[in-house]
N, C-alpha and C positions, 0 to 999 in steps of 0.2 A: 504493500500500500504506500509506504514512504517513497519507494522507488518510482511508483507511478506519478506521485505528486512532484517528485524531482524532475521527471521528464516533462510534465505539464509546465512547470516554471521555466525550464530551459527553452522549450518551444515558444512560450509566451515572450520571453526576453528576445529571442532571435526574430520572431515575427514583428516585434515592436520596432526594430531597427531596419526592417526591409526598406521602408521609405523614410530615409533620414530627415528629409526636409519637412515632411508633414509631422513627424514625431517631434522634431525640434520646435516647430511653430506652436504645436499644442502644449509642449512642455514650457515654452516661454510664456504662453498665455496663462497657464496654471500658476507658474511662479510669480508672475506680475500680479495676478489676482490675489494670491495668498499674501504677497507683500503689501498690496493696497489694503486688504482687510486688516492686517495687524498694524500697519503704519497709521491708518486713520483711527483705529481703535485706541492706539497709544496716545494720539493727539487729543482725542476726546476724553480719555481717562485723565490726561494731564490737565485739561481745562476744568474738569469736575474736581480733581484733587486740589487745584489752585483755589477754586471757589470755597471748598470746605475748609482748607487750611487757613485761608485768608479770614474766613468768618470765625473759626475757632480761636485765631490769634487776636481777633478784635473783640476781646472780653467775653467770648462765648464759651471757650474751653470745651471739654468733653462731657463733663457732668456739672450741674449747678444745684445748689440747695437754697431754697428761699422760704419765706413765709407762704403758706398756701394761697394767699390772696395777692401776692406781689406781682405775678405775671399779668394779671388782669388790671391791677392798679399799683404801679410802681411808686407808691407814696411812702413817705418816711414812716407813716404809722404802721406800715406793713414790714417793719424791720424784724430782725431775729436776734437772739442772744448769741454771744460768742460760742464757738464750738465747745460742747461738753467734754469733760475729761475722757470719756469713753470714745467719743467721735474723734477727738484730737489724737488719742493713742492709736486708733485704727488707721487713721490717715498717715501718721508717722511710720507705722509698721509697713503700710503699703509702699511708702517711699523707700524704706529700707529693703523691701522685697523686690523693688523695681517694677511693680505693677502700676505705680503712679509716679509720674515725673515730678510733679510739684502741686501744691495747693495753696490757696490764700483766701482771705476774707476781704471784702470791699464794702465801702459805702457808695451807693450809686443812686442819685436822685435827680429829677428834673430841676433845672435852674435857669436863671437868666444872667448873662454876662453883659456888662455895660462899660464902654470906654467913654472918653470925653466927647465922642462924636456919634457912636452907634451903639445899639443894643440888639441882642439876638438870643434865642432860646438854645440851650445846650443840655448835655447831661454832665453833671458834676460827679467825678469819680475820686473817692478817697482811697488811696492804696498804701500798702506796705512796699516801698520801692524794691527792696531786695527779694522779697517773696514774689513780687510781680514780674520780675525780670524774665524768668524762664517761661512764664505763662502767656504773655501777650506781647504785642509789637512795641509798646511804649519804651521799654528799656533800651532798645537798639535804634530808636528812631529820632533821637535828638539831633536836630540840624544846627541849632544855634543855642548858646547858653549851656545850661547844665541839667542833669537829671536830679530828681528829688533825693535828698540826703537822708531821709528817715520819715517815720510816721508823723513826727512833729514838725516837719518842714512846712513853713508858712507861705512858701511861694506857690505859684501855679504854673503849670505847663499848658500851653495852648498850641493848636495846630496852625501851620503856616497860612492856610486859607482863611482861618478864623481871624488871625492877627491882621491879615490884609483887609478882611471885611470890616473889622472894628477900627481900622485906620490907626492902629497903635503899633508898639514895637517892644522888643526885649528891654526889660528894665522899667517899663512904664507900669502904672497901677491901673487895675480894672476892679470893678465892683461886681461881686457875685450875690445874687438874691435867690432865696428859696423859701421853703416852709419848714417850721419845726414841728414836733409831735403834737403841739397844741394848735396847729394850723395858723400860727402867727408868722408873718413875713419876717425873715431875718436877712440881713445883708452885712457884707464885710468887704473891705478893700484887700486885694491881693496883688503882690508884685509879680510880674511875669519874669520867671527865672529861666525858662526854657521854651523853645519852639520846636515842635516835632513835625516831621513829614512822614506820610504813609502812602502805601500803594495798595488799594486805590486812594486817590487823594480826597475823595468825598468824605472820608473819615475825619479829615483835618478840621471840618466844621462842626463835628458832632460832640467831641469830648474835651473836657478840661480836667486836668489831673492835679491833685494836691495830696498832702499827707493824710493818712486815714485818721489819725488822732486829731489833726487840725480840723478835718471835716466834721468829726463827731462833736468837737467843742463848738464849732460854728453853727451846727444844726441842733445843738442842745439834745443829743440823743444818747448821752452817757457812753457806754461801751458797746452799744448795739451796732449791728452791721446790716447791710442790705442783702448780701449774698455770700455764699461760700462756693468757690470754683475749684474743680479738680481737673487736672490734665493727665491723661493716661499715656500709654506708649503708642497707641494706634487709634486714630479716630474711628476706625471701622469696628473697634471693640468697645465702643462707649456703652452700649446696653449691658454688656457683661461687667463693666466697671460699676454701673449704677446698681446692679442687683444686690451685691453685698452691702452697699451703703444704704439702700432702701430697707434691707432686713435689719440693719443696725438701728436705723431711725425708728422702725416699728417696735423693736425689742426694747429700746430705751424710752419709748413713748415721747419722742421729741416732736415738737410742732413744726415739722419741716416737710417741704415737698422736694423730692429728688427727681430731677429731670435730666435726661441725656440730650445732647445737642440736636438729634433728629426731632425730639419732642419740643425743644425750645424753638427750633426753626423748621417748621413742617415742610416749607418749600424746598429748603436745602436738603432736608432728610429724604425727600422723594427723588432727589437726583440720582442716588446710588442704584436703587432698583430700576429706575427708568434707564439708566446707563447700561445696566446688564441686559435689559430687553432690547435696547438699541443695538448693542454689539451682536446679539444673536440674529436679529432681523437683518442687519447689515451684511453679516457673513452669508446668510442664506440667500439674500437677494443677489449678491455678487457671484456666488458660485452657481446659482440657478442659471444665470446668464452664460457662465462658462460651460455649464453642462451641455448646452446645445452643441458647442464646438467639440466636446468630448464624444458625444453620441455620434456626431458626423464623422469624426476621425476613426472611431471603431467600426462604424458601419461601412466606411470605405475600405478599411482593412479587411473586413469580412467579405465584402463584395469581390475584392481582388483575389480572394483565396477560395472561391466557391468550389472549383474543381478539386483543389487540394483537400478541402473539408470532406467532399464526397469520397475521395480516395481513402482518407483515414477512416471514414465510417465503413467503407467496403472492407477494409482490413481488420475491422472489429472494434474500433474505438467507439465507445458509447456516447450518446448525445450529451450525457452529463459531463463527460470529460472535455468535450468540445466547448460546452458552455463555460466550464471552469477555466479553460485556456483563455477564452476571451476576457473573462473577469480578471484573470491574473494579469493580462496585458493592461487592463484598466488600473489595477492596483499598483503595478510597477510604474506606470506613467504618473499616477497621482502621487505615489511615494516620492519619486524624483522631484516632481514639482513642489511638493510640500517641503522637502529638505532644502531645495534652493530658495524657495520663498521665505521660509522661516529664517534661514541663515542671512539672506539679504536684508530682511526686516531688522534682525538683531544688529547687523553691521551698520545700518543707516540710523537706527533709533538711539543706540547707546551713545554715540558721539554728541547727539543733540540733547541728552539728558542734563547737560550742564546749563541749558537754557537757550531759548530762541527769542530774540528780541522782536516783539510785535508792537513796538511803540508807535508804529505808523497808524495802527488802529486802536491806540490806547484809549481814546475817548469811548469808543464802542465797547471795549473790554471792561472799562470802568463801570459802565451801566449794568453789566452782567455781574459785577462784583469780583472781577478778575484783575490781576496785575498786568503790567506791560511786558512781562517775561513769561514765556510758556515753557513748562518743563514736562516733556512727554513722559508718560508712565507705561513701561512695558511690563505686563504681568504674565507670568507663566501660564496662568489659567486661561488667558485670552489666546495664547498660542496653542494650547491644548484644545480649546474649544474650536478654533479654526481648523485644526488638524482633524479632529473627530468629525465635524460637520462636513468638511470636504471629502473625507473618505466615505462617509455614509451616503451622502448625496451622489458622489461619483460612482459608487458601486450600484446604487439604485438606477442611475441614468444608464449604466452599462448593461443592465439586464435586458434592455430592448435589443441591441445588436447581438448579445450573447444568446438570447432565446431564439432569435432568427437563425443564427448559425447552427444551433442544435436541432432545428426543425427541418433542415434540408434533407431531402430523400437522396440516397447515394446515386441512384441511376440518373435522376434528373440533374444532380449536381455535376456528375462526370460528363454529361453531354452538353452542359451549359457553356456557351462561348462568351 
């Protein structure tokens, strides 16, 4: 039996190269098709990853804990107590176990900032500068001036676009206004100690940063905070990170709501499953078009060997063996095309993973929440998906010419000119 299959594979290989030109053209078409599938998938994956990472670095993180009413009403009255000893111990242990990169607490409330010329609405964020550095963009985004020096720092950091909008500058004073827990308006002057730039630049108009303790005193909220943010090792594992934290909150009966980033940003959360569906549809559509060429190539190969097939049948070769021979030709052709296509995709994508400058369309990318540099993401699962889909659809498409070859009657095949 093994010897018979060996003969079938040898005949299939030799038959494949009878017409070198036709085989090479079809091989090139399959390789280019596979390369296009994987290359475009890597580009789209890179865009989605950029959107998610950009959002998680813009004060979203992977998991957040709030007062149950905070998401619907981000008011200071919906603040929470500092982490309990049990929660703080669990988070510290997770950092030690390297399941969590970092965590921090913040004060985050709506506010109004005024210069001597303009006023505008913003979000005031009180942070622990050192704890915040690995979690969000602000620690590495200072373009002018300095970063905050501690939780008691009385300076404020504003975005470059916000500074331009307020017609002020580094070292000038601005007035921040918000509400305290008694719904009384509070205001205070802050000196601009730093100006940050971000990508996308729209963020520069949204946030003003000051020390967490300074914000707590300014807002008269004691030691309460607005949120606790946790950053894991992989944004795709956010739900797995949230589960033990939710169990701890329930066990300790803490008045906290635990949400992963897909729950906090449902639009962004829908991008990952939508992307998986897009990849599958893209691969199926591309190879469905290629399968017509594959069927035509095999059909022509069968048509040219009608008399030969009739002779093999007359000598005792069963129809099933003839069908297997044609299918083996298809598998060999598909296998070579997949190897070349996957290798070409890897060779073209890996050098681009350091970043592709798309600043020419930066304004459009910014509207989608993306940066001006695209980092293609090549996933092994996408390469495997393309390989499996191409093989399955290719074999299915090859059944038509294979079945036709197996149906020839020996006498008619031998007399066919």
